[in-house]
N, C-alpha and C positions, 0 to 999 in steps of 0.2 A: 526470564523472571524466575528466584530458586525463595522456595521458603523451606525451611531445617533443611536442607543439606539438598532438598527435592530438585531439579528441573522441575518447572509445571509449564513453561510458556516461554517457547522460543520465536523466534521471527528471518528472516537471515534479507541487505537488500546486493541486487548486483545491477551500479551505476554507471557508463559514463559521465559524471555528476556533474553532466554538462549537458546533455534533456535526455535522458532517459533512464529508465528506472521498470528491472524486476522487482517482487515480492513474490518472496520462492520459502520452501521451507518452514511454509507457519504453522506453529504444533502448539498446543492445549492439551496434556491430558488430561482425560477421561474426569480423574478423580476431583481436580479441579474447576472442569467447567461448568456454570450461569454463574459464574464470581467477577463473570464483564474482565477476565483475562486479554481476550481476546481487540475487545475493543480498550485498554490498553498498551496493547502493542503499537493496536494500532495508533495514538494518541502521540505516541513516543513517537515512529517511524517515522509518520508525517507529520509529528513536529523539529527533525533532526534539523538543525541549521544546515548542513552538509548536505543537506533535500530539498530545500528551498530552493525555486523558478527551473523548476523541471519539469518538460513540453510536455513531461507524454509518460506515466503509471501504466504498469500494465502486469497480471496475476493466471491464476491459471488453480478454477476452485470447486473439487463435485459439492460440497456439501451449503461453502460460509456466504452465496454468494448475497444474504440478508443481512451481513456485517461489511461487508467489503460495499454495497453503498449508497450505507447512512453516511460514506467515504466520499462522495463522488464518484467511484468508481459504475460504470455499464456495461451490462452483457454486449462482449465484442464477437459471442459467438451461440447459439444454443442452449451448451451447456457446459465447458468451462471456461470458457479465458473472459474478463472481463478487462474491460480499461481503466484510467481517466485521460483525460485528453485534456489544456488547456490551453487554445487553437491564441488567445489571445496576449499570450505571453510575449513572446513580442512585439515591438510596437516595429509599425508601418512605416515608412523614409520615407518622406514626400523627399518627392526626386529636385537635384537645384534649379531652380527659376535664374 
């Protein structure tokens, strides 16, 4: 997100576009914090048509657990790692009878 030529917020997603995505390099400039830019980033990322139907998302954060938990991420370890898993995304196929 750019405002008046200044980069205020940025995020990157690394994905195989089939089952997994890693959210990384999330940055919100200190001068722009508290304006909802982190939420805007998350809404844009999770709404991107290329990132739908993924089974697992991962990320690491030192201080934004509250933000990511609003979007379905849960702690995967006590300190930094969080993930969002959709265990029901792939239909179970019944054996042929």
